[in-house]
C-alpha positions in Angstrom: 55.2 29.3 -67.3 56.1 26.8 -64.6 54.6 23.3 -65.1 52.5 22.7 -62.0 50.9 19.4 -63.0 53.1 17.2 -60.8 53.6 19.5 -57.8 51.7 19.4 -54.6 49.3 22.2 -53.9 51.4 24.0 -51.3 54.4 24.1 -53.6 52.3 25.5 -56.4 51.0 28.5 -54.5 54.5 29.2 -53.0 56.1 29.0 -56.4 53.4 31.3 -57.8 54.3 34.0 -55.2 57.9 33.7 -56.2 57.0 34.0 -59.8 55.0 37.1 -59.2 58.0 39.0 -57.9 58.1 37.6 -54.4 55.0 39.4 -53.2 51.3 38.7 -54.1 47.8 38.7 -52.7 45.6 35.6 -52.7 43.6 36.9 -55.7 46.9 37.5 -57.7 48.1 34.0 -56.9 44.7 32.5 -57.9 44.6 34.4 -61.2 48.2 33.3 -62.0 47.5 29.6 -61.3 44.3 29.7 -63.3 46.3 30.3 -66.5 47.5 26.7 -66.4 45.0 25.2 -64.0 41.6 26.8 -64.9 39.6 24.9 -62.2 42.0 25.6 -59.3 39.6 26.7 -56.5 40.1 29.9 -54.6 39.5 28.2 -51.3 42.5 25.9 -52.0 44.7 28.9 -52.7 43.8 30.5 -49.4 44.3 27.3 -47.4 47.7 26.4 -48.9 49.0 30.0 -48.7 48.3 29.9 -44.9 49.8 26.4 -44.6 53.2 27.6 -45.8 53.2 31.1 -44.3 55.4 31.0 -41.2 53.3 33.5 -39.2 49.8 32.5 -40.3 47.8 31.2 -37.3 45.8 29.0 -39.7 48.8 26.8 -40.5 48.5 25.0 -37.2 45.5 23.2 -38.6 47.6 21.8 -41.5 50.3 19.2 -41.7 52.8 22.0 -42.1 52.1 23.1 -38.5 51.5 19.8 -36.8 54.9 19.5 -35.0 56.7 22.0 -32.8 59.8 23.4 -34.5 61.5 26.7 -35.5 61.4 28.2 -39.0 65.1 28.6 -39.4 65.7 24.8 -39.8 65.2 24.7 -43.6 61.8 23.0 -43.4 60.4 22.8 -46.9 57.0 24.2 -45.8 58.4 27.4 -44.5 58.1 29.3 -47.7 56.1 32.5 -47.2 55.4 35.3 -44.7 52.0 36.9 -44.4 51.5 40.6 -44.1 48.2 42.1 -43.0 44.8 40.4 -42.6 41.5 40.1 -44.3 41.0 40.9 -48.0 44.0 43.2 -47.9 46.5 40.6 -46.8 49.5 39.6 -49.1 52.3 37.1 -48.9 56.0 37.5 -49.3 58.8 35.0 -49.9 60.1 34.2 -46.4 63.6 35.1 -45.3 64.5 34.5 -41.6 67.0 37.3 -41.8 64.3 39.8 -42.8 61.1 38.7 -41.1 62.8 37.0 -38.1 62.5 33.4 -36.8 59.1 32.0 -35.8 58.3 28.8 -34.0 55.4 26.4 -33.8 54.9 25.3 -30.2 52.6 22.9 -28.3 49.6 24.8 -26.9 47.0 22.6 -25.1 44.5 25.5 -25.1 44.7 26.0 -28.9 41.6 25.3 -31.0 43.8 24.2 -34.0 43.7 20.7 -35.3 47.1 19.8 -33.9 46.9 21.8 -30.6 49.8 24.0 -31.7 50.2 27.8 -32.0 52.8 30.1 -33.5 54.9 33.0 -32.2 58.1 34.9 -32.9 61.1 33.2 -31.3 61.7 34.7 -27.8 58.1 36.1 -27.6 55.8 35.1 -24.8 52.1 35.8 -24.4 51.0 37.9 -21.5 48.2 36.3 -19.6 45.8 37.0 -16.7 44.0 34.2 -14.8 40.6 34.9 -13.2 38.6 32.3 -11.2 34.9 32.2 -12.0 32.5 32.6 -9.2 29.1 30.9 -9.1 27.5 34.3 -9.7 29.5 35.0 -12.9 28.1 31.9 -14.6 24.6 32.2 -13.2 22.0 32.2 -16.0 20.5 35.6 -16.5 23.4 37.3 -14.7 26.5 36.1 -16.7 29.5 38.2 -17.1 33.3 38.1 -17.8 35.1 39.1 -14.6 38.4 40.8 -14.7 40.8 41.6 -11.8 44.1 43.4 -10.9 43.2 46.3 -13.2 46.1 48.3 -11.8 48.7 46.1 -13.4 48.5 47.5 -16.9 47.3 44.3 -18.6 44.2 46.2 -19.7 44.9 49.9 -20.7 43.2 52.7 -18.9 41.4 53.7 -22.2 39.2 50.6 -21.8 38.0 51.5 -18.3 34.8 53.3 -17.3 32.7 53.5 -14.2 29.1 52.3 -14.4 28.1 55.3 -16.4 26.9 54.5 -19.9 28.0 57.9 -21.1 31.6 57.6 -19.8 34.1 57.4 -22.7 35.9 54.1 -23.2 37.7 52.4 -26.1 36.6 48.8 -26.6 39.0 46.0 -27.4 38.5 43.0 -29.7 38.2 39.6 -28.0 38.3 36.1 -29.5 37.5 32.9 -27.6 38.4 29.2 -27.7 34.7 28.6 -28.4 35.1 30.3 -31.8 33.3 33.5 -30.9 34.4 37.1 -31.0 33.1 40.4 -29.7 34.0 44.0 -28.8 33.9 45.2 -25.2 35.2 47.8 -22.8 35.4 47.3 -19.0 33.1 48.4 -16.2 35.5 49.2 -13.4 35.1 49.0 -9.6 38.1 49.5 -7.3 40.6 47.1 -8.7 38.1 44.6 -10.3 35.4 44.8 -13.0 33.8 43.0 -15.8 33.6 43.1 -19.6 30.6 45.1 -20.8 29.1 42.3 -22.9 26.8 40.0 -21.0 25.3 38.3 -24.1 28.8 37.3 -25.2 29.4 35.8 -21.7 26.1 33.9 -21.8 26.8 32.4 -25.2 30.4 31.5 -24.2 29.6 29.8 -20.9 26.8 27.8 -22.6 29.2 26.7 -25.3 32.0 25.7 -22.9 29.8 24.3 -20.1 31.6 26.6 -17.6 30.8 26.5 -13.9 31.9 28.2 -10.7 35.4 27.3 -9.8 36.6 27.1 -13.4 39.1 29.8 -14.6 39.4 32.2 -17.5 42.8 32.9 -19.0 43.0 36.3 -20.8 45.8 36.4 -23.3 47.1 39.6 -24.7 47.7 39.1 -28.4 48.6 42.7 -29.3 47.4 46.2 -29.0 43.6 46.1 -28.5 43.5 42.3 -29.1 42.8 39.6 -26.5 41.9 36.0 -26.3 39.8 34.2 -23.7 40.5 30.5 -22.9 38.3 28.4 -20.5 40.3 26.3 -18.1 38.2 23.7 -16.2 38.8 23.5 -12.5 40.4 20.1 -12.7 43.1 21.3 -15.1 43.5 24.9 -14.1 46.8 24.3 -12.4 48.3 22.0 -15.0 48.5 23.0 -18.7 51.9 21.4 -19.3 52.7 19.6 -22.5 53.1 16.3 -20.6 49.6 16.4 -19.1 48.2 17.1 -22.5 50.0 14.2 -24.0 48.5 11.9 -21.4 45.0 13.1 -21.9 45.0 12.9 -25.7 44.7 9.6 -27.5 46.4 10.0 -30.8 44.6 7.0 -32.3 41.2 8.6 -31.7 41.0 11.8 -33.8 37.3 11.6 -34.4 35.8 15.1 -34.2 33.2 15.6 -31.5 29.7 15.6 -33.1 27.9 18.9 -32.6 24.2 19.0 -31.9 23.5 22.6 -31.1 20.4 24.8 -30.9 20.6 28.6 -31.0 17.6 29.9 -29.1 16.3 33.3 -28.2 13.6 35.9 -29.0 12.9 37.0 -32.6 15.4 39.2 -34.3 18.5 38.2 -32.3 20.4 36.8 -35.3 20.0 33.1 -34.8 19.6 32.2 -38.5 22.2 34.9 -39.3 24.7 33.2 -36.9 24.2 29.7 -38.4 26.6 30.8 -41.2 29.4 31.4 -38.7 28.5 28.2 -36.8 28.7 26.1 -40.1 32.0 27.7 -41.1 33.5 27.1 -37.6 32.9 23.4 -38.3 33.8 23.2 -42.0 36.4 25.9 -42.6 37.5 27.4 -39.3 40.6 29.0 -40.8 38.6 30.9 -43.3 36.3 32.1 -40.6 39.2 33.3 -38.4 40.7 35.2 -41.3 37.6 36.9 -42.6 35.6 37.1 -39.3 34.8 40.8 -39.9 33.8 40.4 -43.6 30.2 39.2 -43.7 29.9 39.2 -47.5 33.0 37.1 -47.9 31.8 34.6 -45.2 28.4 34.3 -46.9 30.1 33.6 -50.2 32.2 30.8 -48.7 29.0 29.5 -47.0 27.3 29.4 -50.4 30.2 27.6 -51.9 30.0 24.9 -49.3 26.2 24.6 -49.6 26.6 24.3 -53.4 29.1 21.5 -52.8 26.5 19.7 -50.7 28.4 20.0 -47.4 25.7 22.2 -45.9 22.0 21.5 -46.2 19.2 23.8 -44.9 15.7 22.8 -43.9 12.9 24.5 -42.1 10.6 22.5 -39.8 6.9 23.2 -39.9 3.7 21.5 -38.7 3.4 19.4 -41.9 7.0 18.2 -41.9 7.2 14.5 -41.3 9.5 11.4 -40.9 9.1 10.7 -44.6 10.5 14.2 -45.5 13.4 13.9 -43.0 14.4 10.2 -43.0 12.8 8.1 -45.7 9.4 7.5 -47.3 7.7 5.9 -50.2 7.4 8.2 -53.3 5.6 7.7 -56.6 7.6 8.2 -59.9 7.2 7.4 -63.6 9.4 4.8 -65.3 11.2 6.6 -68.2 11.2 3.5 -70.4 7.7 2.0 -69.8 5.8 5.1 -68.7 4.3 3.2 -65.8 3.9 4.5 -62.3 6.2 2.9 -59.7 6.7 3.3 -56.0 10.2 3.6 -54.5 11.7 4.3 -51.1 13.3 7.7 -51.3 15.7 9.1 -48.7 14.8 12.3 -46.8 17.2 15.2 -46.2 18.7 13.7 -43.0 19.4 10.3 -44.4 20.8 11.9 -47.6 23.3 13.9 -45.6 24.2 10.9 -43.4 24.9 8.8 -46.5 27.0 11.6 -48.0 29.0 12.0 -44.8 29.7 8.2 -44.8 31.1 8.2 -48.3 34.9 8.3 -48.6 37.1 8.9 -51.6 39.0 5.6 -51.9 40.8 6.5 -55.1 41.7 9.9 -56.6 44.0 11.4 -59.2 46.5 13.7 -57.4 47.3 15.9 -60.4 46.1 19.4 -61.2 42.4 18.6 -61.4 40.2 18.3 -64.4 38.5 21.1 -66.3 34.9 20.3 -67.2 34.6 23.1 -69.8 33.6 21.9 -73.2 33.1 18.2 -72.2 30.1 16.0 -72.5 29.1 14.1 -69.4 27.5 10.7 -69.5 25.7 8.6 -67.0 26.9 5.0 -67.1 26.0 1.8 -65.3 28.8 -0.8 -64.9 26.9 -4.0 -64.3 23.9 -4.5 -61.9 24.6 -2.7 -58.7 23.3 -5.5 -56.5 24.6 -8.6 -58.3 27.6 -7.7 -60.5 30.0 -6.0 -58.3 32.8 -7.9 -60.0 32.2 -5.9 -63.2 32.7 -2.6 -61.4 35.8 -3.9 -59.6 37.3 -5.1 -63.0 36.7 -1.7 -64.5 38.4 0.2 -61.7 41.4 -2.2 -61.6 42.0 -2.1 -65.4 41.1 1.5 -66.1 38.3 0.6 -68.5 34.5 0.9 -68.8 32.6 -2.2 -69.9 29.1 -2.8 -71.4 27.4 -6.1 -71.7 25.0 -5.4 -74.6 25.6 -6.9 -78.1 25.7 -10.7 -77.5 29.5 -10.6 -77.9 29.6 -8.9 -81.2 32.8 -7.1 -82.2 31.9 -3.5 -83.0 35.4 -2.4 -84.0 35.3 0.1 -86.9 31.5 0.7 -87.0 30.5 4.0 -88.5 26.8 4.1 -88.0 23.9 3.0 -85.8 22.7 0.7 -88.6 26.1 -1.0 -88.8 26.0 -1.7 -85.1 22.5 -3.2 -85.5 23.7 -5.5 -88.4 26.6 -6.8 -86.4 24.5 -7.5 -83.3 21.7 -9.1 -85.4 24.4 -11.4 -86.9 25.2 -12.6 -83.4 21.5 -12.7 -82.3 18.9 -12.8 -85.1 16.0 -11.8 -82.9 17.5 -8.4 -82.4 15.4 -5.4 -83.6 16.6 -2.1 -84.7 14.4 -0.3 -82.2 15.9 -2.2 -79.2 17.3 0.0 -76.5 20.5 -2.1 -76.5 21.3 -0.7 -80.0 20.9 2.9 -78.8 23.1 2.2 -75.8 25.8 0.7 -77.9 25.7 3.5 -80.4 26.2 6.0 -77.6 29.0 4.0 -75.9 30.9 3.1 -79.1 30.4 6.1 -81.4 29.0 9.1 -79.5 31.1 9.1 -76.4 34.3 10.9 -77.4 37.8 10.9 -76.0 37.9 13.5 -73.2 34.2 13.1 -72.2 33.4 12.4 -68.5 31.5 9.4 -67.2 29.6 9.2 -63.9 29.1 5.6 -62.7 25.9 5.1 -60.8 24.9 2.7 -58.1 21.1 2.3 -58.7 19.1 5.4 -59.3 20.0 7.3 -56.1 23.8 7.1 -55.8 27.0 7.3 -57.8 30.3 5.6 -57.1 32.9 6.8 -59.6 33.8 9.6 -62.0 36.2 9.0 -65.0 37.6 10.6 -68.1 37.4 8.6 -71.4 41.0 8.3 -72.7 40.6 6.4 -76.0 38.5 4.8 -78.7 36.3 1.6 -78.5 38.0 -1.7 -77.8 36.7 -5.3 -78.2 37.5 -7.4 -75.1 36.1 -10.8 -76.2 37.8 -13.6 -74.2 35.6 -16.6 -74.3 32.1 -17.9 -75.1 30.7 -17.1 -71.6 32.0 -13.6 -71.5 29.4 -11.0 -72.5 31.0 -7.8 -71.0 33.2 -7.4 -74.1 32.4 -3.8 -75.2 35.0 -1.5 -73.6 36.4 2.1 -73.5 39.7 3.0 -71.8 39.0 5.4 -68.8 41.1 7.3 -66.4 39.2 7.0 -63.1 39.4 10.3 -61.4 37.4 9.6 -58.3 36.0 6.5 -56.7 33.7 6.5 -53.6 32.9 3.9 -51.0 30.2 3.8 -50.0 28.6 5.5 -53.0 27.6 9.2 -52.7 23.9 10.2 -52.9 22.8 11.7 -56.2 22.1 15.1 -54.5 25.9 15.6 -54.3 26.0 15.9 -58.1 22.5 16.0 -59.5 19.4 18.1 -59.4 17.2 15.0 -59.7 17.6 11.2 -59.5 19.4 9.2 -62.2 17.4 7.3 -64.8 17.5 3.5 -65.1 18.9 3.7 -68.6 22.4 2.2 -68.9 23.9 5.2 -70.6 22.7 8.7 -71.5 24.0 12.2 -71.6 23.7 14.3 -68.5 22.7 17.7 -69.6 22.6 21.1 -67.8 19.5 21.1 -65.6 19.8 17.5 -64.5 23.5 17.7 -63.5 24.9 20.5 -61.3 28.1 21.5 -63.0 29.3 23.5 -60.0 29.1 20.5 -57.8 30.9 18.4 -60.4 33.7 21.0 -60.5 34.0 20.8 -56.7 34.2 17.0 -56.8 37.0 17.2 -59.4 38.9 20.1 -58.0 42.5 19.6 -57.1 42.8 18.1 -53.6 45.0 19.5 -50.9 47.9 17.5 -49.5 45.9 16.6 -46.4 43.0 15.3 -48.4 45.2 13.2 -50.6 47.0 11.8 -47.6 44.0 11.0 -45.5 40.9 10.8 -47.8 38.7 11.1 -44.8 34.9 11.5 -45.3 34.0 15.2 -45.3 32.1 16.8 -42.4 28.5 17.7 -43.2 26.3 20.3 -41.5 22.5 20.2 -41.4 20.9 23.5 -40.4 17.3 23.1 -39.1 15.6 26.5 -38.9 12.6 26.8 -36.6 13.3 23.4 -35.1 10.6 23.8 -32.4 7.8 24.3 -34.9 7.9 20.7 -36.0 6.7 17.6 -34.1 10.1 16.2 -32.9 8.9 12.7 -32.2 7.1 12.5 -35.5 10.0 13.8 -37.5 13.0 12.1 -35.9 11.2 8.9 -34.9 13.6 6.2 -33.6 16.6 8.2 -34.8 16.4 10.6 -31.8 18.6 8.1 -29.8 21.2 7.9 -32.5 21.9 11.6 -32.4 23.9 11.4 -29.2 27.6 11.6 -29.8 28.2 8.5 -27.8 25.7 6.6 -30.0 27.2 7.7 -33.4 28.8 5.3 -35.7 32.4 4.4 -34.6 31.8 5.4 -31.0 32.2 2.9 -28.2 28.4 2.9 -27.5 27.4 3.1 -31.2 23.8 1.9 -32.0 22.0 1.0 -35.2 18.4 0.8 -36.1 16.4 -0.9 -38.9 14.6 1.7 -40.9 10.9 1.0 -41.4 10.6 1.4 -45.2 13.9 0.3 -46.7 14.6 -2.2 -43.9 18.2 -1.1 -44.0 20.5 -0.9 -41.0 21.2 2.7 -40.2 23.5 4.7 -37.9 24.4 8.4 -37.7 28.0 9.2 -38.7 30.1 11.2 -36.3 30.9 13.8 -38.9 27.3 14.9 -39.3 26.7 18.1 -37.3 23.2 19.5 -36.5 22.6 23.2 -35.9 19.1 24.3 -35.1 17.4 27.6 -34.4 14.5 28.2 -32.1 12.4 31.2 -31.6 11.4 31.3 -27.9 8.4 33.5 -28.6 6.9 30.6 -30.5 7.5 28.0 -27.7 9.4 28.4 -24.5 12.4 26.2 -24.0 10.7 24.4 -21.1 8.0 23.2 -23.5 10.5 21.5 -25.9 10.5 17.8 -26.4 12.6 16.4 -23.4 14.3 13.8 -25.7 15.6 16.6 -27.9 16.7 18.7 -24.9 18.9 15.9 -23.6 20.7 15.4 -26.9 21.3 19.0 -27.9 23.3 21.8 -26.3 21.5 25.1 -26.2 23.2 28.4 -26.8 21.1 31.4 -25.8 21.1 34.4 -28.1 19.8 37.5 -26.5 19.3 41.0 -28.0 22.8 42.5 -28.5 22.3 46.2 -27.7 26.0 46.8 -28.1 25.6 46.1 -31.8 23.6 49.4 -31.9 26.1 51.3 -29.9 26.7 54.8 -31.2 23.8 54.7 -33.6 21.4 57.7 -33.1 18.4 58.8 -35.0 17.6 62.5 -34.5 19.4 62.3 -31.2 17.6 59.0 -30.1 20.2 56.4 -29.0 19.0 53.1 -30.4 20.9 50.9 -27.9 19.2 52.7 -25.0 15.8 52.6 -26.8 16.0 48.8 -27.3 17.4 48.1 -23.9 14.7 50.1 -22.1 11.8 48.4 -24.0 13.3 44.9 -23.4 13.7 45.5 -19.7 10.0 46.4 -19.5 9.0 43.4 -21.6 11.1 41.1 -19.4 9.3 42.3 -16.3 5.8 42.1 -17.9 6.1 38.9 -20.0 9.5 37.3 -19.7 12.9 37.2 -21.4 11.6 34.9 -24.2 9.7 37.8 -25.7 12.2 40.6 -25.9 12.8 42.5 -29.1 15.9 41.5 -31.1 18.5 44.0 -32.3 18.1 42.8 -35.9 15.0 44.8 -36.3 17.1 48.0 -35.9 20.3 47.0 -37.7 19.2 48.5 -41.0 19.2 51.9 -39.2 23.0 51.8 -39.0 23.0 52.4 -42.8 20.0 54.7 -42.9 19.6 56.5 -39.5 16.6 58.5 -40.5 13.4 59.3 -38.6 11.4 57.9 -41.5 13.2 54.5 -41.3 12.8 54.4 -37.5 9.1 55.1 -37.9 8.8 52.3 -40.4 10.5 49.8 -38.0 8.1 50.8 -35.2 4.9 50.7 -37.4 5.6 47.5 -39.3 7.7 45.4 -36.9 7.8 46.6 -33.3 4.1 47.4 -32.7 2.7 44.4 -34.5 5.1 42.1 -32.5 4.0 43.7 -29.3 0.3 43.2 -30.3 1.1 39.5 -30.8 3.0 39.1 -27.6 0.4 40.7 -25.4 -2.7 39.4 -27.2 -3.7 43.0 -27.8 -3.6 43.8 -24.1 -3.0 47.5 -25.0 -2.4 48.6 -21.5 0.8 46.6 -21.3 1.8 47.7 -24.7 1.4 51.3 -23.4 3.7 50.5 -20.5 6.4 49.0 -22.7 6.3 52.2 -24.8 6.1 54.4 -21.7 3.1 56.1 -23.3 1.3 56.4 -19.9 3.9 58.9 -18.8 4.1 60.9 -22.0 2.2 64.0 -23.1 -0.8 63.2 -25.2 0.8 64.2 -28.5 3.9 61.9 -28.0 1.9 58.7 -27.3 2.1 56.0 -29.9 -1.1 54.4 -28.4 -3.8 56.3 -26.7 -7.4 55.9 -25.6 -10.5 57.4 -27.1 -13.9 57.8 -25.5 -16.5 55.5 -27.0 -19.5 57.5 -25.9 -21.1 54.3 -24.4 -24.2 56.1 -23.1 -25.0 57.4 -26.6 -24.4 54.1 -28.2 -25.8 51.6 -25.7 -27.6 53.5 -23.1 -26.9 54.4 -19.4 -27.8 51.0 -18.1 -24.9 49.2 -19.9 -21.5 49.2 -18.1 -18.3 48.3 -19.9 -14.9 47.6 -18.4 -12.2 50.2 -19.0 -14.5 53.1 -18.7 -15.8 52.5 -22.1 -12.7 53.5 -24.0 -11.0 52.0 -27.1 -7.3 52.2 -28.0 -6.1 53.9 -31.1 -2.7 54.2 -32.8 -1.5 57.8 -33.0 0.2 57.9 -36.4 1.4 61.5 -35.9 3.7 60.4 -33.0 5.8 58.2 -35.2 7.2 61.3 -36.9 8.3 63.0 -33.7 11.8 62.2 -32.3 10.6 63.3 -28.9 8.1 60.3 -28.9 11.1 57.9 -29.1 13.2 59.7 -26.6 10.3 59.6 -24.2 10.2 55.8 -24.4 13.6 55.9 -22.6 12.7 58.6 -20.2 9.4 60.6 -20.2 9.8 64.4 -20.1 9.3 66.0 -16.7 6.0 67.9 -16.4 6.3 71.7 -16.2 6.3 73.0 -12.7 
């Protein structure tokens, strides 16, 4: 088998395809490489395959696709050709004579890292430009306008008049905001609009579109289109020259994202945070598997496991101490005494992790952690002996200061270590911790074991592999760091990374001890030691981090964020021209928010309207409205009841009676796509729809009746109906009650009748 240890990642995967007969899937390449590189991550395989595939759109976010060029010039990166998409895609060895010549070209509207796109040589992208009116972007009435429908840009099969029953074939649209959706076209004379208002609303919010801007529709293929927002100021000039003038190549800091997804319950806000996080952390993977939810969730879980995504839910008891920092009590492992320490909250942890940079790394094939012991090790005092750590990194050794300068070469037992140390210092006792630490360092740590170098109890700053036996490094009378082991330093971090990137709990103060399963997270360690891509090795930039805050409006914003609310603004982030720092109240440390920390919040508008949200938060976050997506239920019927029409009708009534913040989300009905039975629909109405309406209207049953159209149904089809109390019999004739003395009762029999649901949409006509 080929020796891959000295080759860059992209060359390994390309060679693997060739070795597999010139044609292979991602999974086949991964399995092949794992024979010699057991810890080679699947995500790296996927990334590098796309980087060297001449026709893979994702390559434009890698170094291989950074510069405009043709693929018939012999460039070393042009190795493969991608066939198909999604999980069924495979890769072939590229031959320009067989698959044709492709080119990477400058594309100012591209969302790729290098603002480039790819196409076959000689191909051009058909495009249609439409100017946005003020009405198209007006909140509550947003839509995607289209024009010149007679020119064949959109096929006739996509067109329909404003008749929901007219047949039409939807096309797939992607946008430069990272969203995608399906839609057909409502047609007028020679103009119309895409039938997906919720997608338009979300898109305009994300892009900040306004009247006078333009949309460019690009035809990518049969049934495939792309929408690009062109601001009014640049609508007439998208040349490469103008792009070069507007882009500062020395400032490649990503724009920090502070975004809140808001909308009624059940509209997929939390569900959508997975896509939002992947759009930031792994956009190529999201593009490739956009229609494969299970695959996206698996990738999301991988990133969360690696510490790049954190998830927290705000509630009434959540505080500054939970979010930023606070004083916590803990027990000292050596003395058993209670101590109080400042402990970082989730936001400070993710900021410190985002600040950390890999300043040194092995660039080989990665390190397998299977079968190895892992040790925590302190290299001098974190605050006063930085020179010890620096010496260890420079000379590829680990040093320990215990032993009073005694030479421990050749010792074979703990007792022998004790005798030699006592010879150097007679006051030494056999029970001293120093003897235990030396026994572990000299005898128990084996060649091939891994060491994690800590910085205090809450951070770590290096990971290494022990490569040889004990050495004595005595050099003079004043030198006490003389106990040494040779180490190959695999990773070094500056500033140190928080313990949460590796551990399940904080480090102990002991100088050395074994990290066992349950305290160390082996999956996170494997990620930290995984082979790095070419871009990572070249740049070693801090990784982007995403903090997802669910139910952000349920917490007290001023109490949780405190003085940090100002630092969230992109212009106030570390490294920005207007960057600010604050002094934290407990640790007294200077603190700023890195630009590569992104916040995604969700907000249920039924809990608190957007108008009632903390004004300071509103000014620092962008808001993306997520309304019920009735199109997601298109074509789903239960006993002849169209679910999209059912949901849309109820929501229009709720919007009139209470407001758009209280509509019903499509998520309540999504399970019926798999089990479209009357029993399942009845369960949704009984357990979710009706209780939610009771909460919305504070048990104002008359309005609930209006939403369900029960007032226009025959008695037997009503979900809710009135019963006579018999007030005179109960209380006497002289007592008068409002509502003619009636109570409301739920009619359980109606839930089993499909006619009851159809009548929500349109009540049956009374017999003449």
